N, CA, C and O atoms as CSV, one atom per row, in Angstrom:
chain,resi,resn,atom,element,x,y,z
A,1,MET,N,N,75.671,209.402,180.657
A,1,MET,CA,C,75.057,210.459,181.179
A,1,MET,C,C,76.045,211.532,181.700
A,1,MET,O,O,76.974,211.240,182.452
A,2,GLU,N,N,75.791,212.829,181.247
A,2,GLU,CA,C,76.580,213.781,181.484
A,2,GLU,C,C,76.368,214.391,182.956
A,2,GLU,O,O,75.280,214.880,183.257
A,3,ASP,N,N,77.397,214.351,183.826
A,3,ASP,CA,C,77.299,214.972,185.186
A,3,ASP,C,C,77.269,216.538,185.175
A,3,ASP,O,O,78.324,217.160,185.050
A,4,LYS,N,N,76.128,217.146,185.298
A,4,LYS,CA,C,76.099,218.601,185.413
A,4,LYS,C,C,76.241,219.027,186.759
A,4,LYS,O,O,75.650,218.393,187.633
A,5,THR,N,N,76.971,220.053,187.067
A,5,THR,CA,C,77.399,220.577,188.445
A,5,THR,C,C,75.994,221.425,188.765
A,5,THR,O,O,75.444,222.130,187.919
A,6,GLN,N,N,75.607,221.274,189.854
A,6,GLN,CA,C,74.432,222.209,190.392
A,6,GLN,C,C,74.928,222.878,191.631
A,6,GLN,O,O,75.707,222.362,192.432
A,7,TYR,N,N,74.378,224.146,191.726
A,7,TYR,CA,C,74.849,224.942,192.900
A,7,TYR,C,C,73.534,225.235,193.737
A,7,TYR,O,O,72.434,225.270,193.185
A,8,TYR,N,N,73.693,225.435,195.033
A,8,TYR,CA,C,72.456,225.755,195.935
A,8,TYR,C,C,72.973,226.797,196.695
A,8,TYR,O,O,74.185,226.827,196.911
A,9,VAL,N,N,72.136,227.771,197.192
A,9,VAL,CA,C,72.492,228.761,198.037
A,9,VAL,C,C,71.796,228.348,199.279
A,9,VAL,O,O,70.568,228.285,199.319
A,10,VAL,N,N,72.623,228.038,200.392
A,10,VAL,CA,C,72.071,227.518,201.774
A,10,VAL,C,C,72.443,228.382,202.883
A,10,VAL,O,O,73.584,228.841,202.928
A,11,ARG,N,N,71.554,228.655,203.811
A,11,ARG,CA,C,71.847,229.388,204.919
A,11,ARG,C,C,73.038,228.689,205.835
A,11,ARG,O,O,73.116,227.470,205.989
A,12,LYS,N,N,73.857,229.547,206.360
A,12,LYS,CA,C,74.990,228.728,207.207
A,12,LYS,C,C,74.392,227.831,208.255
A,12,LYS,O,O,74.978,226.790,208.552
A,13,LYS,N,N,73.159,228.199,208.886
A,13,LYS,CA,C,72.635,227.330,209.901
A,13,LYS,C,C,72.320,225.858,209.420
A,13,LYS,O,O,72.204,224.939,210.231
A,14,ALA,N,N,72.189,225.689,208.085
A,14,ALA,CA,C,71.713,224.399,207.502
A,14,ALA,C,C,73.014,223.497,207.098
A,14,ALA,O,O,72.934,222.314,206.767
A,15,ILE,N,N,74.136,224.191,207.173
A,15,ILE,CA,C,75.423,223.419,206.754
A,15,ILE,C,C,75.859,222.682,207.713
A,15,ILE,O,O,75.859,223.170,208.842
A,16,PRO,N,N,76.350,221.291,207.506
A,16,PRO,CA,C,77.044,220.424,208.454
A,16,PRO,C,C,78.282,221.098,208.836
A,16,PRO,O,O,79.007,221.773,208.106
A,17,GLU,N,N,78.451,220.792,210.240
A,17,GLU,CA,C,79.697,221.506,210.796
A,17,GLU,C,C,81.109,221.145,210.207
A,17,GLU,O,O,82.064,221.909,210.349
A,18,VAL,N,N,81.207,219.867,209.493
A,18,VAL,CA,C,82.378,219.410,208.915
A,18,VAL,C,C,82.658,220.466,207.770
A,18,VAL,O,O,83.790,220.930,207.637
A,19,LEU,N,N,81.644,220.829,206.970
A,19,LEU,CA,C,81.814,221.677,205.973
A,19,LEU,C,C,82.305,223.137,206.389
A,19,LEU,O,O,83.129,223.725,205.689
A,20,LEU,N,N,81.857,223.619,207.375
A,20,LEU,CA,C,81.988,224.940,207.904
A,20,LEU,C,C,83.531,224.772,208.527
A,20,LEU,O,O,84.191,225.810,208.494
A,21,LYS,N,N,84.089,223.771,209.006
A,21,LYS,CA,C,85.267,223.674,209.421
A,21,LYS,C,C,86.307,223.519,208.290
A,21,LYS,O,O,87.484,223.820,208.486
A,22,VAL,N,N,85.843,223.025,207.047
A,22,VAL,CA,C,86.721,222.977,205.849
A,22,VAL,C,C,86.847,224.491,205.380
A,22,VAL,O,O,87.956,224.877,205.010
A,23,VAL,N,N,85.791,225.352,205.375
A,23,VAL,CA,C,86.018,226.605,205.064
A,23,VAL,C,C,86.868,227.298,206.106
A,23,VAL,O,O,87.715,228.103,205.720
A,24,GLU,N,N,86.727,227.073,207.279
A,24,GLU,CA,C,87.788,227.793,208.276
A,24,GLU,C,C,89.186,227.307,208.013
A,24,GLU,O,O,90.126,228.083,208.189
A,25,ALA,N,N,89.383,226.096,207.610
A,25,ALA,CA,C,90.722,225.547,207.400
A,25,ALA,C,C,91.370,226.279,206.186
A,25,ALA,O,O,92.513,226.735,206.189
A,26,LYS,N,N,90.503,226.330,205.162
A,26,LYS,CA,C,90.928,227.040,203.822
A,26,LYS,C,C,91.238,228.535,204.246
A,26,LYS,O,O,92.240,229.006,203.707
A,27,LYS,N,N,90.579,229.327,205.085
A,27,LYS,CA,C,90.876,230.647,205.429
A,27,LYS,C,C,92.164,230.735,206.176
A,27,LYS,O,O,92.964,231.650,205.977
A,28,MET,N,N,92.360,229.761,207.052
A,28,MET,CA,C,93.577,229.695,207.873
A,28,MET,C,C,94.854,229.609,206.991
A,28,MET,O,O,95.878,230.242,207.247
A,29,LEU,N,N,94.691,228.678,205.810
A,29,LEU,CA,C,95.798,228.486,204.809
A,29,LEU,C,C,95.977,229.671,204.086
A,29,LEU,O,O,97.129,230.030,203.846
A,30,ASP,N,N,94.961,230.382,203.674
A,30,ASP,CA,C,95.051,231.607,202.810
A,30,ASP,C,C,95.594,232.782,203.455
A,30,ASP,O,O,96.294,233.636,202.910
A,31,SER,N,N,95.202,232.755,204.695
A,31,SER,CA,C,95.814,234.030,205.643
A,31,SER,C,C,97.191,233.753,206.085
A,31,SER,O,O,97.742,234.710,206.628
A,32,GLY,N,N,97.933,232.576,205.970
A,32,GLY,CA,C,99.185,232.363,206.310
A,32,GLY,C,C,99.158,231.890,207.988
A,32,GLY,O,O,100.199,231.599,208.578
A,33,LYS,N,N,98.102,231.869,208.503
A,33,LYS,CA,C,98.069,231.589,209.962
A,33,LYS,C,C,98.795,230.066,210.270
A,33,LYS,O,O,99.369,229.694,211.294
A,34,VAL,N,N,98.576,229.414,209.133
A,34,VAL,CA,C,99.268,227.871,209.269
A,34,VAL,C,C,99.793,227.752,207.925
A,34,VAL,O,O,99.342,228.392,206.975
A,35,GLU,N,N,100.897,226.802,207.843
A,35,GLU,CA,C,101.518,226.607,206.634
A,35,GLU,C,C,101.156,225.248,205.966
A,35,GLU,O,O,101.353,225.097,204.761
A,36,THR,N,N,100.633,224.267,206.728
A,36,THR,CA,C,100.160,223.086,205.981
A,36,THR,C,C,98.730,222.645,206.259
A,36,THR,O,O,98.149,223.079,207.254
A,37,VAL,N,N,98.173,221.848,205.465
A,37,VAL,CA,C,96.905,221.345,205.521
A,37,VAL,C,C,96.858,220.538,206.931
A,37,VAL,O,O,95.840,220.613,207.619
A,38,GLN,N,N,97.841,219.855,207.304
A,38,GLN,CA,C,97.939,219.179,208.563
A,38,GLN,C,C,97.783,220.078,209.711
A,38,GLN,O,O,97.102,219.713,210.669
A,39,GLU,N,N,98.390,221.286,209.692
A,39,GLU,CA,C,98.233,222.088,210.927
A,39,GLU,C,C,96.810,222.670,210.963
A,39,GLU,O,O,96.221,222.790,212.037
A,40,ALA,N,N,96.278,223.017,209.844
A,40,ALA,CA,C,95.043,223.781,209.695
A,40,ALA,C,C,93.969,222.684,210.275
A,40,ALA,O,O,93.141,222.991,211.133
A,41,THR,N,N,94.072,221.421,209.729
A,41,THR,CA,C,92.977,220.431,210.079
A,41,THR,C,C,93.071,219.924,211.642
A,41,THR,O,O,92.083,219.527,212.259
A,42,GLU,N,N,94.237,219.983,212.129
A,42,GLU,CA,C,94.533,219.567,213.440
A,42,GLU,C,C,93.921,220.782,214.359
A,42,GLU,O,O,93.282,220.595,215.395
A,43,SER,N,N,94.200,221.924,213.852
A,43,SER,CA,C,93.693,223.024,214.873
A,43,SER,C,C,92.319,223.325,215.012
A,43,SER,O,O,91.864,223.937,215.978
A,44,ILE,N,N,91.491,222.804,213.832
A,44,ILE,CA,C,90.096,223.003,213.925
A,44,ILE,C,C,89.283,221.764,214.165
A,44,ILE,O,O,88.059,221.785,214.299
A,45,GLY,N,N,90.071,220.619,214.214
A,45,GLY,CA,C,89.306,219.408,214.631
A,45,GLY,C,C,88.694,218.543,213.539
A,45,GLY,O,O,87.709,217.833,213.737
A,46,ILE,N,N,89.336,218.642,212.369
A,46,ILE,CA,C,88.739,217.616,211.255
A,46,ILE,C,C,89.853,216.862,210.658
A,46,ILE,O,O,91.025,217.187,210.845
A,47,SER,N,N,89.476,215.810,209.906
A,47,SER,CA,C,90.617,214.965,209.323
A,47,SER,C,C,91.111,215.656,208.159
A,47,SER,O,O,90.415,216.541,207.660
A,48,ARG,N,N,92.273,215.344,207.651
A,48,ARG,CA,C,92.779,215.855,206.355
A,48,ARG,C,C,91.966,215.101,205.185
A,48,ARG,O,O,91.896,215.656,204.088
A,49,SER,N,N,91.464,214.079,205.352
A,49,SER,CA,C,90.562,213.323,204.271
A,49,SER,C,C,89.373,214.068,204.046
A,49,SER,O,O,88.995,214.274,202.893
A,50,SER,N,N,88.651,214.556,205.175
A,50,SER,CA,C,87.588,215.519,205.117
A,50,SER,C,C,87.855,216.680,204.350
A,50,SER,O,O,87.123,216.952,203.398
A,51,PHE,N,N,88.835,217.408,204.658
A,51,PHE,CA,C,89.347,218.629,203.972
A,51,PHE,C,C,89.537,218.320,202.579
A,51,PHE,O,O,88.934,219.012,201.759
A,52,TYR,N,N,90.323,217.336,202.164
A,52,TYR,CA,C,90.465,217.184,200.618
A,52,TYR,C,C,89.126,216.812,200.061
A,52,TYR,O,O,88.739,217.307,199.003
A,53,LYS,N,N,88.455,216.013,200.697
A,53,LYS,CA,C,87.103,215.584,200.022
A,53,LYS,C,C,86.064,216.770,199.740
A,53,LYS,O,O,85.265,216.697,198.806
A,54,TYR,N,N,86.124,217.792,200.549
A,54,TYR,CA,C,85.202,218.878,200.540
A,54,TYR,C,C,85.781,220.262,199.849
A,54,TYR,O,O,85.028,221.047,199.273
A,55,LYS,N,N,87.050,220.450,199.957
A,55,LYS,CA,C,87.737,221.767,199.783
A,55,LYS,C,C,87.424,222.392,198.547
A,55,LYS,O,O,87.473,223.621,198.488
A,56,ASP,N,N,87.075,221.645,197.443
A,56,ASP,CA,C,86.649,222.272,196.108
A,56,ASP,C,C,85.279,222.506,196.014
A,56,ASP,O,O,84.851,223.176,195.074
A,57,ASP,N,N,84.476,222.013,196.923
A,57,ASP,CA,C,82.989,222.049,196.869
A,57,ASP,C,C,82.311,223.139,197.757
A,57,ASP,O,O,81.113,223.388,197.623
A,58,ILE,N,N,83.060,223.755,198.625
A,58,ILE,CA,C,82.341,224.685,199.498
A,58,ILE,C,C,83.263,225.995,199.597
A,58,ILE,O,O,84.486,225.904,199.702
A,59,PHE,N,N,82.626,227.138,199.559
A,59,PHE,CA,C,83.243,228.328,199.813
A,59,PHE,C,C,82.180,229.295,200.223
A,59,PHE,O,O,80.981,229.071,200.050
A,60,PRO,N,N,82.691,230.443,200.805
A,60,PRO,CA,C,81.628,231.533,201.285
A,60,PRO,C,C,81.087,232.116,200.036
A,60,PRO,O,O,81.798,232.218,199.036
A,61,PHE,N,N,79.910,232.483,200.060
A,61,PHE,CA,C,79.139,232.949,198.919
A,61,PHE,C,C,79.774,234.159,198.308
A,61,PHE,O,O,79.822,234.312,197.088
A,62,HIS,N,N,80.265,235.023,199.173
A,62,HIS,CA,C,80.942,236.266,198.686
A,62,HIS,C,C,82.138,236.060,197.896
A,62,HIS,O,O,82.477,236.909,197.072
A,63,GLU,N,N,82.836,234.950,198.091
A,63,GLU,CA,C,84.185,234.736,197.464
A,63,GLU,C,C,84.039,234.626,195.989
A,63,GLU,O,O,84.943,235.086,195.291
A,64,ASN,N,N,82.992,234.065,195.427
A,64,ASN,CA,C,82.932,233.758,193.889
A,64,ASN,C,C,81.774,234.448,193.372
A,64,ASN,O,O,81.168,233.905,192.449
A,65,SER,N,N,81.336,235.638,193.849
A,65,SER,CA,C,80.255,236.417,193.451
A,65,SER,C,C,80.647,237.715,192.509
A,65,SER,O,O,79.762,238.304,191.888
A,66,LYS,N,N,81.878,238.078,192.450
A,66,LYS,CA,C,82.352,239.230,191.853
A,66,LYS,C,C,81.968,239.091,190.373
A,66,LYS,O,O,82.171,238.055,189.740
A,67,GLY,N,N,81.381,240.232,189.839
A,67,GLY,CA,C,81.117,240.258,188.419
A,67,GLY,C,C,79.853,239.457,188.098
A,67,GLY,O,O,79.600,239.201,186.921
A,68,THR,N,N,79.075,239.063,189.049
A,68,THR,CA,C,77.897,238.236,188.842
A,68,THR,C,C,76.605,239.151,189.062
A,68,THR,O,O,76.692,240.306,189.479
A,69,THR,N,N,75.544,238.599,188.782
A,69,THR,CA,C,74.304,239.332,188.984
A,69,THR,C,C,73.337,238.468,189.955
A,69,THR,O,O,73.032,237.312,189.661
A,70,ILE,N,N,72.904,239.069,191.066
A,70,ILE,CA,C,72.300,238.269,192.032
A,70,ILE,C,C,70.848,238.941,192.005
A,70,ILE,O,O,70.667,240.158,192.005
A,71,THR,N,N,69.810,237.945,191.981
A,71,THR,CA,C,68.485,238.316,192.048
A,71,THR,C,C,67.898,238.078,193.258
A,71,THR,O,O,67.857,236.890,193.578
A,72,LEU,N,N,67.384,238.951,194.100
A,72,LEU,CA,C,66.735,238.768,195.324
A,72,LEU,C,C,65.315,238.988,195.319
A,72,LEU,O,O,64.791,239.783,194.538
A,73,THR,N,N,64.611,238.249,196.242
A,73,THR,CA,C,63.035,238.595,196.347
A,73,THR,C,C,63.106,238.945,197.876
A,73,THR,O,O,63.784,238.309,198.683
A,74,VAL,N,N,62.278,240.101,198.195
A,74,VAL,CA,C,62.120,240.696,199.452
A,74,VAL,C,C,60.611,240.817,199.692
A,74,VAL,O,O,59.846,241.387,198.916
A,75,GLN,N,N,60.243,240.203,200.887
A,75,GLN,CA,C,58.888,240.577,201.315
A,75,GLN,C,C,58.823,241.554,202.342
A,75,GLN,O,O,59.460,241.304,203.365
A,76,MET,N,N,58.111,242.737,202.273
A,76,MET,CA,C,58.139,243.722,203.312
A,76,MET,C,C,56.817,244.390,203.441
A,76,MET,O,O,55.917,244.391,202.601
A,77,ASN,N,N,56.824,244.969,204.638
A,77,ASN,CA,C,55.730,245.783,205.034
A,77,ASN,C,C,55.513,246.881,204.135
A,77,ASN,O,O,56.479,247.363,203.542
A,78,ASP,N,N,54.187,247.395,203.943
A,78,ASP,CA,C,54.039,248.613,203.080
A,78,ASP,C,C,54.053,249.806,204.002
A,78,ASP,O,O,53.054,250.200,204.604
A,79,GLU,N,N,55.325,250.391,204.078
A,79,GLU,CA,C,55.626,251.394,204.891
A,79,GLU,C,C,56.351,252.513,204.110
A,79,GLU,O,O,57.221,252.181,203.305
A,80,PRO,N,N,56.045,253.842,204.297
A,80,PRO,CA,C,56.681,254.938,203.685
A,80,PRO,C,C,58.126,254.829,204.110
A,80,PRO,O,O,58.466,254.692,205.286
A,81,GLY,N,N,59.057,254.905,202.962
A,81,GLY,CA,C,60.439,254.859,203.232
A,81,GLY,C,C,61.184,253.589,203.245
A,81,GLY,O,O,62.400,253.578,203.053
A,82,LEU,N,N,60.463,252.457,203.478
A,82,LEU,CA,C,61.102,251.210,203.712
A,82,LEU,C,C,61.937,250.873,202.467
A,82,LEU,O,O,63.116,250.536,202.578
A,83,LEU,N,N,61.326,250.965,201.302
A,83,LEU,CA,C,62.012,250.656,199.862
A,83,LEU,C,C,63.352,251.300,199.880
A,83,LEU,O,O,64.423,250.712,199.734
A,84,SER,N,N,63.167,252.627,200.084
A,84,SER,CA,C,64.397,253.444,200.127
A,84,SER,C,C,65.540,253.111,201.097
A,84,SER,O,O,66.741,253.288,200.895
A,85,ASP,N,N,64.963,252.611,202.155
A,85,ASP,CA,C,65.985,252.211,203.288
A,85,ASP,C,C,66.604,250.824,202.798
A,85,ASP,O,O,67.774,250.616,203.117
A,86,VAL,N,N,65.889,249.797,202.007
A,86,VAL,CA,C,66.547,248.592,201.556
A,86,VAL,C,C,67.493,248.953,200.449
A,86,VAL,O,O,68.538,248.315,200.322
A,87,LEU,N,N,67.189,249.938,199.641
A,87,LEU,CA,C,67.937,250.369,198.500
A,87,LEU,C,C,69.326,250.949,198.951
A,87,LEU,O,O,70.394,250.736,198.376
A,88,LYS,N,N,69.133,251.741,200.111
A,88,LYS,CA,C,70.247,252.351,200.605
A,88,LYS,C,C,71.391,251.420,201.059
A,88,LYS,O,O,72.597,251.653,200.981
A,89,ILE,N,N,70.760,250.283,201.566
A,89,ILE,CA,C,71.693,249.222,202.041
A,89,ILE,C,C,72.544,248.647,200.906
A,89,ILE,O,O,73.745,248.406,201.027
A,90,VAL,N,N,71.816,248.443,199.775
A,90,VAL,CA,C,72.468,247.914,198.607
A,90,VAL,C,C,73.618,249.018,198.045
A,90,VAL,O,O,74.665,248.597,197.554
A,91,ALA,N,N,73.375,250.283,198.143
A,91,ALA,CA,C,74.170,251.303,197.840
A,91,ALA,C,C,75.323,251.307,198.640
A,91,ALA,O,O,76.429,251.512,198.140
A,92,GLU,N,N,75.136,251.063,200.043
A,92,GLU,CA,C,76.302,251.200,200.985
A,92,GLU,C,C,77.268,249.971,200.708
A,92,GLU,O,O,78.465,250.089,200.968
A,93,TYR,N,N,76.803,248.902,200.232
A,93,TYR,CA,C,77.558,247.786,199.839
A,93,TYR,C,C,78.154,247.868,198.424
A,93,TYR,O,O,78.697,246.932,197.837
A,94,LYS,N,N,78.004,248.936,198.022
A,94,LYS,CA,C,78.464,249.242,196.496
A,94,LYS,C,C,78.028,248.223,195.491
A,94,LYS,O,O,78.840,247.922,194.617
A,95,ALA,N,N,76.863,247.659,195.502
A,95,ALA,CA,C,76.352,246.885,194.488
A,95,ALA,C,C,75.626,247.707,193.434
A,95,ALA,O,O,75.022,248.737,193.731
A,96,ASN,N,N,75.698,247.239,192.220
A,96,ASN,CA,C,74.952,248.046,191.201
A,96,ASN,C,C,73.578,247.451,190.989
A,96,ASN,O,O,73.420,246.272,190.671
A,97,ILE,N,N,72.570,248.324,191.181
A,97,ILE,CA,C,71.186,247.933,191.040
A,97,ILE,C,C,70.863,247.980,189.577
A,97,ILE,O,O,70.998,249.011,188.919
A,98,LEU,N,N,70.402,246.758,189.040
A,98,LEU,CA,C,70.055,246.651,187.659
A,98,LEU,C,C,68.545,246.773,187.262
A,98,LEU,O,O,68.090,247.396,186.303
A,99,THR,N,N,67.883,246.065,188.179
A,99,THR,CA,C,66.365,246.090,188.095
A,99,THR,C,C,65.647,246.112,189.462
A,99,THR,O,O,66.098,245.573,190.472
A,100,ILE,N,N,64.637,246.703,189.398
A,100,ILE,CA,C,63.719,246.633,190.743
A,100,ILE,C,C,62.296,246.653,190.334
A,100,ILE,O,O,61.902,247.498,189.530
A,101,HIS,N,N,61.423,245.676,190.899
A,101,HIS,CA,C,60.098,245.514,190.704
A,101,HIS,C,C,59.377,245.473,191.927
A,101,HIS,O,O,59.637,244.544,192.692
A,102,GLN,N,N,58.455,246.370,192.277
A,102,GLN,CA,C,57.681,246.014,193.565
A,102,GLN,C,C,56.269,245.969,193.258
A,102,GLN,O,O,55.686,246.821,192.588
A,103,SER,N,N,55.714,244.886,193.801
A,103,SER,CA,C,54.266,244.430,193.566
A,103,SER,C,C,53.388,245.450,194.321
A,103,SER,O,O,53.845,245.993,195.327
A,104,ILE,N,N,52.174,245.727,193.887
A,104,ILE,CA,C,51.184,246.408,194.609
A,104,ILE,C,C,50.962,245.678,195.982
A,104,ILE,O,O,50.778,244.465,196.080
A,105,PRO,N,N,51.000,246.511,196.967
A,105,PRO,CA,C,50.787,245.807,198.273
A,105,PRO,C,C,49.541,245.342,198.481
A,105,PRO,O,O,48.570,246.010,198.128
A,106,LEU,N,N,49.395,243.986,199.157
A,106,LEU,CA,C,48.158,243.347,199.294
A,106,LEU,C,C,48.255,242.957,200.814
A,106,LEU,O,O,49.203,242.332,201.289
A,107,SER,N,N,47.097,243.426,201.564
A,107,SER,CA,C,47.166,243.134,203.041
A,107,SER,C,C,48.349,243.834,203.896
A,107,SER,O,O,48.712,243.434,205.003
A,108,GLY,N,N,48.877,244.909,203.229
A,108,GLY,CA,C,49.823,245.735,203.830
A,108,GLY,C,C,51.298,245.124,203.594
A,108,GLY,O,O,52.294,245.531,204.192
A,109,VAL,N,N,51.294,244.173,202.716
A,109,VAL,CA,C,52.602,243.548,202.420
A,109,VAL,C,C,52.925,243.686,200.927
A,109,VAL,O,O,52.074,243.529,200.052
A,110,ALA,N,N,54.255,243.999,200.683
A,110,ALA,CA,C,54.633,244.195,199.343
A,110,ALA,C,C,55.867,243.195,198.943
A,110,ALA,O,O,56.760,242.913,199.741
A,111,SER,N,N,55.805,242.729,197.693
A,111,SER,CA,C,57.066,241.881,197.232
A,111,SER,C,C,57.752,242.697,196.339
A,111,SER,O,O,57.221,243.482,195.554
A,112,LEU,N,N,59.179,242.456,196.502
A,112,LEU,CA,C,60.153,243.285,195.687
A,112,LEU,C,C,61.064,242.217,195.184
A,112,LEU,O,O,61.460,241.270,195.863
A,113,SER,N,N,61.366,242.450,193.924
A,113,SER,CA,C,62.388,241.697,193.197
A,113,SER,C,C,63.349,242.720,192.769
A,113,SER,O,O,63.000,243.765,192.219
A,114,ILE,N,N,64.701,242.367,193.061
A,114,ILE,CA,C,65.713,243.264,192.818
A,114,ILE,C,C,66.938,242.502,192.301
A,114,ILE,O,O,67.369,241.538,192.934
A,115,SER,N,N,67.505,242.916,191.161
A,115,SER,CA,C,68.611,242.411,190.588
A,115,SER,C,C,69.716,243.264,190.728
A,115,SER,O,O,69.622,244.422,190.321
A,116,VAL,N,N,70.930,242.783,191.338
A,116,VAL,CA,C,71.994,243.684,191.560
A,116,VAL,C,C,73.341,243.002,190.980
A,116,VAL,O,O,73.595,241.801,191.079
A,117,GLN,N,N,74.086,243.880,190.417
A,117,GLN,CA,C,75.392,243.339,189.944
A,117,GLN,C,C,76.465,243.559,191.016
A,117,GLN,O,O,76.578,244.626,191.619
A,118,VAL,N,N,77.260,242.470,191.224
A,118,VAL,CA,C,78.202,242.609,192.315
A,118,VAL,C,C,79.509,242.866,191.578
A,118,VAL,O,O,79.963,242.132,190.700
A,119,LEU,N,N,80.172,244.201,192.115
A,119,LEU,CA,C,81.302,244.627,191.438
A,119,LEU,C,C,82.540,244.442,192.384
A,119,LEU,O,O,82.433,244.051,193.546
A,120,GLU,N,N,83.645,244.740,191.814
A,120,GLU,CA,C,84.912,244.600,192.621
A,120,GLU,C,C,84.868,245.290,193.935
A,120,GLU,O,O,85.345,244.749,194.933
A,121,ALA,N,N,84.271,246.559,193.977
A,121,ALA,CA,C,84.078,247.210,195.205
A,121,ALA,C,C,82.949,246.885,196.156
A,121,ALA,O,O,82.803,247.452,197.239
A,122,THR,N,N,82.141,245.916,195.674
A,122,THR,CA,C,81.044,245.436,196.489
A,122,THR,C,C,81.419,244.758,197.651
A,122,THR,O,O,82.184,243.797,197.579
A,123,GLY,N,N,80.937,245.177,198.786
A,123,GLY,CA,C,81.349,244.330,200.076
A,123,GLY,C,C,80.728,242.902,200.121
A,123,GLY,O,O,80.217,242.411,199.115
A,124,ASN,N,N,80.778,242.334,201.159
A,124,ASN,CA,C,80.343,240.970,201.472
A,124,ASN,C,C,78.857,240.771,201.263
A,124,ASN,O,O,78.080,241.239,202.095
A,125,VAL,N,N,78.413,240.112,200.216
A,125,VAL,CA,C,77.022,239.869,199.723
A,125,VAL,C,C,76.198,239.279,200.892
A,125,VAL,O,O,75.058,239.677,201.131
A,126,SER,N,N,76.796,238.345,201.590
A,126,SER,CA,C,75.988,237.579,202.580
A,126,SER,C,C,75.763,238.732,203.761
A,126,SER,O,O,74.734,238.719,204.437
A,127,GLU,N,N,76.625,239.556,203.923
A,127,GLU,CA,C,76.398,240.654,205.047
A,127,GLU,C,C,75.385,241.506,204.579
A,127,GLU,O,O,74.554,241.908,205.394
A,128,MET,N,N,75.304,241.903,203.217
A,128,MET,CA,C,74.353,242.856,202.680
A,128,MET,C,C,72.936,242.265,202.862
A,128,MET,O,O,71.997,242.944,203.276
A,129,VAL,N,N,72.833,240.880,202.508
A,129,VAL,CA,C,71.510,240.309,202.707
A,129,VAL,C,C,71.058,240.317,204.239
A,129,VAL,O,O,69.963,240.713,204.637
A,130,ALA,N,N,72.012,239.849,204.966
A,130,ALA,CA,C,71.609,239.849,206.454
A,130,ALA,C,C,71.190,241.231,206.877
A,130,ALA,O,O,70.227,241.368,207.632
A,131,ARG,N,N,71.872,242.266,206.421
A,131,ARG,CA,C,71.506,243.824,206.912
A,131,ARG,C,C,70.078,244.116,206.379
A,131,ARG,O,O,69.287,244.725,207.099
A,132,MET,N,N,69.741,243.716,205.186
A,132,MET,CA,C,68.475,243.821,204.557
A,132,MET,C,C,67.443,243.045,205.559
A,132,MET,O,O,66.402,243.572,205.950
A,133,GLU,N,N,67.813,241.873,205.885
A,133,GLU,CA,C,66.780,240.945,206.599
A,133,GLU,C,C,66.662,241.659,208.048
A,133,GLU,O,O,65.636,241.496,208.709
A,134,GLN,N,N,67.588,242.347,208.466
A,134,GLN,CA,C,67.478,242.920,209.948
A,134,GLN,C,C,66.633,244.278,209.750
A,134,GLN,O,O,66.152,244.713,210.797
A,135,GLN,N,N,66.403,244.931,208.721
A,135,GLN,CA,C,65.853,246.236,208.596
A,135,GLN,C,C,64.254,246.036,209.180
A,135,GLN,O,O,63.488,245.220,208.668
A,136,PRO,N,N,63.961,246.707,210.066
A,136,PRO,CA,C,62.513,246.808,210.592
A,136,PRO,C,C,61.511,246.900,209.439
A,136,PRO,O,O,61.659,247.792,208.602
A,137,GLY,N,N,60.600,246.115,209.356
A,137,GLY,CA,C,59.479,246.086,208.286
A,137,GLY,C,C,59.748,245.150,207.111
A,137,GLY,O,O,58.919,245.021,206.210
A,138,VAL,N,N,61.070,244.408,207.127
A,138,VAL,CA,C,61.325,243.546,206.199
A,138,VAL,C,C,61.089,242.160,206.770
A,138,VAL,O,O,61.672,241.768,207.781
A,139,ARG,N,N,60.242,241.455,206.109
A,139,ARG,CA,C,59.655,240.073,206.494
A,139,ARG,C,C,60.735,238.910,206.192
A,139,ARG,O,O,61.022,238.090,207.064
A,140,TYR,N,N,61.288,238.889,204.970
A,140,TYR,CA,C,62.372,238.010,204.495
A,140,TYR,C,C,62.956,238.490,203.237
A,140,TYR,O,O,62.332,239.173,202.425
A,141,VAL,N,N,64.251,238.086,203.095
A,141,VAL,CA,C,65.068,238.248,202.001
A,141,VAL,C,C,65.544,236.856,201.564
A,141,VAL,O,O,66.016,236.071,202.386
A,142,LYS,N,N,65.409,236.541,200.196
A,142,LYS,CA,C,65.790,235.241,199.709
A,142,LYS,C,C,66.645,235.583,198.400
A,142,LYS,O,O,66.262,236.488,197.659
A,143,ILE,N,N,67.691,234.929,198.149
A,143,ILE,CA,C,68.449,234.907,197.119
A,143,ILE,C,C,67.801,234.013,196.075
A,143,ILE,O,O,67.740,232.807,196.313
A,144,LEU,N,N,67.327,234.484,194.975
A,144,LEU,CA,C,66.561,233.528,193.896
A,144,LEU,C,C,67.549,232.997,192.960
A,144,LEU,O,O,67.449,231.828,192.586
A,145,ALA,N,N,68.609,233.842,192.500
A,145,ALA,CA,C,69.442,233.271,191.391
A,145,ALA,C,C,70.824,233.992,191.455
A,145,ALA,O,O,70.929,235.144,191.876
A,146,LYS,N,N,71.773,233.322,191.057
A,146,LYS,CA,C,73.005,234.024,190.910
A,146,LYS,C,C,73.575,233.632,189.505
A,146,LYS,O,O,73.746,232.455,189.188
A,147,GLU,N,N,73.861,234.696,188.679
A,147,GLU,CA,C,74.344,234.320,187.283
A,147,GLU,C,C,75.624,234.966,187.139
A,147,GLU,O,O,76.265,234.840,186.095
C-alpha cells in the first residue's frame, strides 16, 4: 500500500506544545541565535529526539506558501463596504486575487469564497487571515485549500 502524505491546516491553539517548540528551535537555528540542535533544544526545553522526530513535519504555514493558490471561505455580515474592507486586507498583504464569489445574503449573512495567489511579495498569510477575522462584521475565515 502506497503511503500518501496528507496535509492539514490547523490553528495554532490546537497544536501540541512540543510541535510549537520544534518550530521555535528551527527558527533559532535558521536565525543563527544558536549554532547546534543541542543548544536550541536545551534553550526551549525539548529533547533532541523530539526535534529530529518532528523537524521535517511541521513548519509555519507562510513558509511554504509562496507560489501557491489558497482558497478561503469567509462568512460575513451583509454590510455596505465590508467586502471592500476584506479585499483591501488581501491587497495590503500583496496577494493576487484570482477569484471572488459572494453568495446572496440570507438573514443578513453572506458567504464569500476567494482564491488568492501567494506571491514572493506577499506577507505572512497567517497574519492576513487573522486580520480578516478581526475585521468587524466578519464572522469567520477558514482556509479551504492550498494548491
